[in-house]
C-alpha positions in Angstrom: 0.0 0.0 0.0 1.1 3.6 -0.6 3.2 5.6 1.8 1.8 8.4 3.9 2.8 11.1 1.4 2.4 9.2 -1.8 -0.1 10.2 -4.5 -2.5 7.4 -5.2 -2.9 6.4 -8.8 -6.7 5.9 -9.1 -7.6 4.1 -12.3 -10.3 5.4 -14.6 -13.0 4.0 -16.9 -14.6 5.7 -19.9 -18.1 7.0 -19.7 -20.6 6.4 -22.5 -19.8 9.9 -23.9 -16.1 9.2 -24.0 -15.1 11.1 -20.8 -12.5 9.5 -18.5 -14.0 8.9 -15.1 -12.0 7.7 -12.0 -13.0 4.5 -10.2 -13.1 6.4 -6.9 -13.9 10.0 -6.1 -14.0 12.5 -3.3 -17.2 13.6 -1.6 -17.2 17.2 -0.4 -20.5 17.5 1.6 -19.9 19.8 4.5 -16.4 20.8 3.4 -16.9 24.5 3.6 -14.9 27.7 4.3 -11.1 27.8 4.3 -10.8 24.4 6.1 -13.0 22.9 3.4 -10.8 24.4 0.6 -7.7 22.9 2.3 -9.3 19.5 2.6 -10.3 19.4 -1.0 -6.8 20.6 -2.1 -5.3 17.8 0.0 -7.6 15.3 -1.8 -6.6 16.4 -5.2 -2.9 16.3 -4.3 -3.5 12.7 -2.9 -4.7 11.6 -6.3 -8.5 12.2 -6.4 -9.7 13.3 -9.8 -13.5 13.1 -9.4 -14.9 15.8 -7.0 -18.5 15.8 -6.0 -20.5 18.8 -4.9 -24.0 20.2 -5.4 -25.9 23.4 -5.2 -27.5 22.3 -2.0 -24.2 21.5 -0.4 -23.4 25.2 -0.4 -19.7 24.7 -1.2 -19.4 25.1 -5.0 -17.2 28.2 -4.4 -14.9 26.2 -2.1 -14.5 23.3 -4.6 -13.7 25.8 -7.4 -11.2 27.6 -5.3 -9.4 24.4 -4.3 -9.2 23.4 -8.0 -7.8 26.8 -9.0 -5.2 26.7 -6.3 -3.9 23.2 -7.1 -4.0 23.6 -10.9 -2.2 27.0 -10.6 0.8 25.0 -9.3 1.1 23.3 -12.7 1.5 19.7 -11.6 -2.1 18.8 -12.2 -4.0 20.1 -15.2 -7.6 21.3 -15.1 -8.6 18.7 -17.7 -7.5 15.9 -15.4 -10.3 16.7 -13.0 -14.0 15.9 -13.1 -15.9 18.5 -11.1 -19.4 17.4 -10.5 -22.4 19.5 -9.3 -26.1 18.9 -9.1 -29.3 20.7 -10.0 -31.6 21.0 -7.0 -35.3 20.3 -7.1 -36.3 24.0 -7.0 -34.5 24.4 -10.3 -36.4 21.7 -12.2 -37.7 22.6 -15.6 -36.0 23.3 -19.0 -35.3 27.1 -18.6 -34.7 26.7 -14.8 -32.1 23.9 -15.4 -30.2 26.1 -17.9 -30.2 29.0 -15.5 -29.1 26.7 -12.6 -26.2 25.3 -14.6 -25.0 28.8 -15.6 -25.2 29.9 -12.0 -23.2 26.9 -10.8 -20.6 27.4 -13.5 -20.2 31.0 -12.4 -19.9 30.0 -8.7 -17.4 27.3 -9.4 -15.4 29.7 -11.6 -13.7 26.9 -13.6 -14.9 27.6 -17.1 -17.2 24.6 -17.4 -18.9 21.9 -15.3 -17.5 18.5 -16.0 -20.5 16.4 -14.8 -23.9 17.9 -14.2 -26.5 15.7 -12.4 -30.1 16.0 -11.4 -29.9 15.8 -7.7 -33.3 14.0 -7.1 -36.0 13.2 -9.6 -38.9 14.6 -7.6 -41.5 12.5 -9.6 -44.5 14.3 -8.1 -43.4 17.5 -9.7 -42.7 15.5 -12.9 -40.2 17.9 -14.5 -37.1 15.8 -14.6 -37.3 15.1 -18.3 -37.5 18.8 -19.1 -34.7 19.4 -16.7 -32.5 16.8 -18.4 -33.3 18.4 -21.8 -32.0 21.7 -20.4 -28.8 20.0 -19.2 -28.4 18.5 -22.7 -28.6 22.0 -24.1 -25.9 23.1 -21.8 -23.8 20.2 -22.9 -24.3 21.0 -26.5 -23.3 24.6 -25.8 -20.0 23.4 -24.2 -20.8 24.7 -20.7 -21.1 21.1 -19.4 -19.0 18.1 -20.5 -21.2 15.2 -19.3 -24.8 14.9 -18.1 -26.2 12.4 -15.6 -28.6 11.9 -12.8 -28.7 10.9 -9.1 -31.2 8.8 -7.3 -33.0 7.6 -10.4 -34.8 4.2 -10.8 -34.6 2.0 -13.8 -38.0 3.2 -15.0 -37.0 6.8 -14.7 -33.8 6.2 -16.5 -35.6 4.4 -19.3 -38.0 7.4 -19.6 -35.1 9.8 -20.0 -33.5 7.6 -22.7 -36.8 7.2 -24.6 -37.9 10.9 -24.4 -34.5 12.6 -25.0 -32.5 10.1 -27.0 -29.6 10.6 -24.5 -28.5 8.0 -22.0 -27.2 9.6 -18.7 -23.5 9.1 -18.3 -23.8 8.5 -14.5 -26.5 7.6 -11.9 -25.3 8.4 -8.4 -27.3 6.5 -5.9 -27.3 5.2 -2.3 -25.1 2.1 -2.5 -23.3 0.2 0.2 -23.2 -3.4 1.5 -26.5 -3.0 3.3 -28.1 -1.8 0.0 -26.1 -3.2 -3.0 -28.7 -2.3 -5.6 -28.2 -5.4 -7.8 -31.1 -4.9 -10.2 -30.2 -1.2 -10.7 -26.6 -2.0 -11.3 -27.5 -4.6 -13.9 -29.7 -2.0 -15.7 -26.8 0.4 -15.7 -24.4 -2.2 -17.1 -26.9 -3.0 -19.9 -27.2 0.6 -20.9 -23.7 1.8 -20.4 -24.5 4.0 -17.4 -21.8 4.4 -14.7 -22.9 3.6 -11.2 -21.6 6.1 -8.5 -22.1 5.3 -4.8 -23.1 8.0 -2.3 -22.6 7.1 1.3 -20.5 4.2 0.3 -19.5 3.4 3.9 -23.1 3.5 5.2 -22.5 6.4 7.5 -24.0 6.3 10.9 -24.3 2.6 10.8 -22.4 -0.4 12.2 -21.1 -1.5 8.8 -17.4 -1.1 9.6 -17.7 -3.1 12.8 -19.5 -6.0 11.1 -17.6 -9.3 12.0 -17.4 -10.2 8.3 -15.8 -6.8 7.4 -13.4 -7.0 10.3 -12.4 -10.6 9.4 -11.8 -9.7 5.8 -9.7 -6.6 6.8 -7.5 -8.8 8.9 -7.2 -11.4 6.2 -6.2 -8.9 3.5 -4.2 -6.8 5.9 -6.1 -3.6 5.1 -8.6 -1.5 7.0 -12.4 -2.2 7.2 -12.9 0.9 5.2 -10.6 -0.3 2.5 -12.4 -3.6 2.3 -15.8 -1.8 1.7 -14.4 0.6 -0.8 -12.7 -2.2 -2.7 -16.0 -4.0 -2.8 -17.5 -1.0 -4.6 -14.7 -0.9 -7.1 -15.2 -4.6 -7.9 -18.9 -4.1 -8.3 -18.1 -1.6 -11.1 -19.2 1.4 -9.1 -17.3 4.6 -8.3 -17.6 5.3 -4.5 -17.2 8.9 -3.3 -16.2 8.7 0.3 -15.8 12.1 2.1 -13.0 12.9 4.5 -11.3 16.1 5.5 -8.3 14.3 6.9 -5.4 13.9 4.4 -4.3 10.6 5.9 -7.8 9.2 5.8 -8.2 10.5 2.2 -5.1 8.5 1.2 -6.3 5.4 3.0 -9.7 5.6 1.3 -8.1 5.9 -2.2 -5.5 3.2 -1.6 -7.6 0.2 -2.6 -6.1 -0.7 -5.9 -3.3 -2.8 -4.6 -5.4 -5.8 -3.6 -8.4 -7.8 -5.0 -11.1 -9.4 -3.0 -12.0 -13.0 -3.9 -15.3 -13.3 -5.7 -16.8 -15.2 -2.8 -15.9 -12.5 -0.4 -17.5 -9.9 -2.7 -20.7 -12.0 -2.7 -20.5 -12.4 1.1 -20.3 -8.7 1.6 -23.3 -8.2 -0.8 -25.2 -10.7 1.3 -25.2 -8.2 4.2 -28.1 -6.5 2.3 -30.9 -5.2 4.4 -32.3 -2.2 2.4 -32.1 1.6 2.4 -30.8 3.1 5.6 -32.4 6.5 5.2 -35.5 8.1 3.8 -34.2 8.1 0.2 -36.8 6.3 -1.9 -36.8 8.1 -5.2 -40.5 7.4 -5.7 -41.4 9.4 -2.6 -38.4 11.5 -1.4 -38.5 15.1 -2.4 -35.6 17.6 -2.3 -35.8 21.2 -3.3 
């Protein structure tokens, strides 16, 4: 495994639109103010190339500033990074999505948004198709590189594909060993949609103290966190763990030097128990 100051080489896959996308990214929720900027800078220097923010996280400015500071040093190019943000429910609609994307781009201050997602589908409002069409317009204009969604079901994804002719590049969803989302991942694989895992370590749960996870960590001589994040990678999903601590960031990213046996991957998936929070896309609303 890497030393304490080493930059981790995080492999990448190619999205359905040709964009390179790392197999592990950095969550930035609650990383705000100068401390947040410093934490995001540390993550980029550690090797993270996918950065995840959202309008509703209130830290697009900090993410943009961290990217500017690191890229100004010259060792890391702006084009190496995928800066992700999300359109909130209150901005659903064609014109609203375009205005939201423009505002996020201005707040980030990076010239473009690399990946723009719909944060939640809010099906009762039923504007997510028009929202996606607005995002496609931003992509065609060059303000956005890739378009995707978050918290969408198979049926919602199929509707977007059928009504816009564009397959989302990414669907970011709740995914962890307690909720492995097998059917949704299969749909993604069939349609070339990259799965991205939010809350990959099942925050505020006992996951990391599960006997199975502890035993596997001992067997592979890694941490319980690394076992779980490696499980995500082998499922074909990009996890986006959040940490403000540089050492923890490096530990989280350092999961490409070992491989879990297939039966161990299956055993971890067998911990399934369902969603941990009120996040059913059919009923949950976010504005």
